[in-house]
N, C-alpha and C positions, 0 to 999 in steps of 0.2 A: 392482423393475424396473430393468434396466440402461439407462442413458441415455448419449448422446454429448455431451460437453462440448467446446466450442471455447473455449480460454482465451487471449485476447490478453494480451501482456505476461507470459506464463507463465514466462519466465526471470528475471523480476525478483524482488524481495524477497517481496512479498505473493503475487504470482502463482505463484511456485515453491512456496510453502507450500500453496496451494490444490491445485496439481497433485500434490504429494507425498501430500497427504491423499486426493485422489480415487483415486490408484492404490493406496495402502497400506490404505485403510480402506473402500473401496467396490468394487463390480463395474463401475463406469462406465468408458467409453472416453474418452480425452482426446487432443485435438489441440492442441498449443501453437503459437501464432503469435507470433513475436518478431523484432523488427528487430535485436536484439543491439547496442544502443547501449552506452555505457560501463557502464551499470548492469545490463545483461542478462548473465547468466553461466550457461552451460550446466553448469558444475560444480555449481550449485545444484539441478539436475535429475538429477544422476548417480545418486542413490539409486533412481530409478524408471525411468531411461532404457532399461533392459533389458526392461521389461514389454511384452508383446504388445498391451496395451491403450493404449500410449503412442505418439504420433508427434509429430514436430517439423517445423514449416515456418518457414524463415528468410525472413520477409516483412514488409513495411511495411504497416500497416493503411491507409495512405493510397493504396496501390496497389489501386484498385477492381477492375481486371480480375483481378488475382491473388486477391484476397479472394473474388470471385465464383466463381472456379474451385474454391477450397478449400471454400467452402460447398456447392457443387454435388456435390463428390466425397465430402466427409466427412458431409454431411447432419446437422449437429448438432441436438440437441434444445434445448440451452441454449448461448447465447453469453455468456461471462463476460468483460466488457471491462475489463481492468486496464491495458492499454497506455497509458502516459502519461509525460511528463516530470514529475518530482515534487518537485524540490528547490527550495525558495524562493530560496536564495542563488543558484543557477544561473539562476533566472528573472530575477533582478535584473541579472545580468551579460549574459544573452542571451535576451531574451523571445521572439525569433522562433521558436525551436524549440518553445516551449510553445504558441504559436498554431498552428503547423503540425500538431503531433501531437495535442494535446488538443482542439482545436476542429475543424480541417479533417479530421484523421484520424478523429475520432468521427463527423463528418458523413458521410464516405465509408463508414465501416463501417455506419452506420445505413441508408444507402441500399441497400447490398448485403444487409444482414439483412432489410430490408423486401421486397426483390425475392425473396429466398429464401423468406421466410414466405408471401408471396402465392402462391408456386408449390406450397405444401404442401396436402395434403388430409386430411380426417378427423382421426384421432387425432394424427397427426404435427403438423398445424397447431394443434390444441388444446393440445398440451403444449409448444409452442415458447415460449421466453422469451429476451429480451435483457436481461441483467443488467449494469447500469453501476455500477462501483465508484468512489466519489468520497470526498471529504474533508470534515471539519468546518470546514476553513479557509474554505470558501465563505461561512460565516456571519459572518466578521469577528472582532471581538474582544469578549470579555465583560469586564464589570467584576468587582468582588470577589464579587458574588452572581449567581445564575441559572445556567441550563443551556441548551445548544442542544437543540432538538428538531425534529421533522419539519416543523413549521410556522414555524420561525424565518425571518425575512426575510433574504435574501442581502445581504451587504455585504463582498465580497472586497477585500482590501487589498494584495495583491501580484500581480505578473503571473501567478504560478503559480495562486493561488486564483481570480483572475479568469478564467483559461482553463478551470479546472475548473468554475466556475459556469456559464460559457457551454455547456460540454458537458452539464452537468446539464439546462439549459433545452432544449437540442436533443433530448435523450432524451425529456423530458416532452412536447415538442411532437410528436414522431413517434408517441407513444402517443395523444395527444388528437386529432391531425389525421388520422393514417393508421390508427389502431387497432393498431399494433405492440404486442404484449404485453411491456411493459418493466417492469423493477424497478430502483430506485435505492437504493444504500446510501451513507451518509455516516459515515465512521469517524473516531475520534480517533487520536492518534499511536501508530503501531505500533512495536514493538521485538521483538528475538528473534534466533535464528540466521539466518545468511545475509544479514544487513543490510549494505548497501553502506556502507563506513566514512566517508562524508561526513556522515552523520547523527549526532546528539548522542551517543547511548549507545555505538555501536560506535567512534566516534572517540575518546571518552574512554577506553574500555577499551584500545584499541591504543596511544594516546599514553601512557597510564599504564604499560603494559607496557614501552614503549620508553624511558621516562624523559623524555618530551617534555612541553612545556607543555600544560596543559589549558585551552584558551581558552573562557571563559564570556562570553557577550554581555551588555553593560550591567552591571546589578547582579545578574543571575542570578535575578531574582524573577519572570520570566515563567513562567506556570503552564500545564502541559499535562496532559491526561487520558491515561494510558498504557494501551495495549491490547496484550497479548501476541499475537504474530502467529499462533500456533496457535489461540488463541481466536477470532481474527478469521476464520481460514480455516473454522473450524467454523460460525461465524455466516453466512458467505457461502454455504456449501453449504445451510444451513438455509433461507435466503431464496430461493436459486435453486430449490430443490425444493418449497417450501411457501408462499412469499410470494404475495401477491395482485397480479396485473398492474395496473400503474398506480400502485402504492403506493411510498412511500419509507420506509426503515427506518434509524434512527440507531443506530450501534453504538459502544459505549464500554466502557472497562475499569473504570470506577468507581475510578480510581486517580489522583487529582489530585496533582501534586507540582511544586514550583518547580524550575526547571532547576538551580539551585545545589545543592538537596537531592539531586537525581538524581546529580550529579557527585560529591558527597561520599559518597553511598552506594556508587557504583562504587569509589571509593578505599578505603572501609572493607572491602568484600568482598575486593578484591584484596590488601589488606594482610593480611587474615586467611588467605587460602588460598595466596598467593604473595608473601610479604614481600619488600620491597626493602631491601637492606642500607643504602642511602643514606638511608632514613627513610620516614615516612608519605607516601603519594601526595598528600595535600592540599597539600603544599608546592609541587606543580606547578600548582595552580590559578592562572590568570592572567585577570584581567578585561580584556576588550578592547572596542573601540568597538562599540556596539550595531548590530544589523541595521537598515537603514532601514525604517521603518514596522512595527517588530516588534510583533505582536499581544500584548496583555498576558496574556490567559487564554483557554483553550479548555476546555470541559467538556461532556460529552454526557449527556442524559437518555435512557437505553436502555430506558425502560419499555415502549414499544410492542412491540419485538421480544421482550422478556421475556414480556409478557402474551399476545401473539397467537401467537407461534411457540415459546415455551418455552425460548429460548436465554438463557444467562447465562455470563459469563466464569468459567472454572475456576481461573485463575491470579490471585493477588494480586501486587502489584508486587514485593515482596521475593522471592517464589518465582520469578517470571518473570525477574527480573534475575539471580538466582543461576544459573538454567538458561542464560541468555544468556552470562554470563561464562564458565561452564564450557565452553560450546560453543566460544567463541573460543579458549580455552586449549587445547582438544583439536583444533582445526582450523586450525592455523597455515598449512598448505599452501593453504587456500582464500583467506585474506586476504593472505598474503604476496605472492602474484602481483599482487594489486590494488595493494598499497602500493609494489611495485617499478615499476609502470608507469602504470596508468590514473589513480590518485589517491594522492597522497603526503601528504594531510592539510593541504594549503595552504588559506588563508582564501579564501572565495568571497563574492560578494555585498556588496562594500563600497560599490558605486555611487559 
């Protein structure tokens, strides 16, 4: 059955992966809503923008009147809400934007989705879903042992994660109070093609290619669970189509690795496929002052989505990282525009 998906933040990293998958691998229709802030990039949607099942609306989710009109005209079956300010370092420097978009914007979108859902009838009302995409960072920091799961208590430690925690709570409240059929997913760290180069893996790839310093926070021992973005996109569509309303699903890649190990692996793969006459890239690693309040470890128990919906990641970290590096090597036009203007690799979030 063909469905209509409204994807907020669809020009961002994860959002564009979802949209590309929807157009390339399904018969569904897609309406992308994106404010096109610094991290939104229409070039990430270029592979599917010519499809007759794709449309784009340059809109802020905080504009309730505009969102009401889009919902009324497009009549989505599923709202996938990915629009968010998402970088911890930027939230340290400027938390206001995170409050405005992640909390107030989510509230506005929920109100308009609720209004839209209440106006539906029959099968259209029964199949409607509001799918909120969130992060494992809302759970805080793990010690050496243990995993985050759907019942883990919230303990956000940055302005970014606090704003996402607030939005998660709003979505749950709109389900329990008003009956809105919601879904929530909390994912681990994503990586892959089209990733804005302020994040660890793309920043290391591009700096290494350009012979620049590879800044590693603290001692580099902070651990993350890495999830290839194409695996995440598949998981999100699985939840949107088959998840149970009111439920939360944790999505992880089962690929825990310390940041310093990630950086060294990037160096090794680049040295293998594009050697630097000046020597191995590890010479560029530079340890810098740690991020304020840097969480020690994140790791996801994805057992629920595996058991109930049958999803599992297809990529291990080595395979996904090689695919990612190959993509950046082949798509300089995509990232060189960003490096020339919107973000040049400068340090953020020193507080």
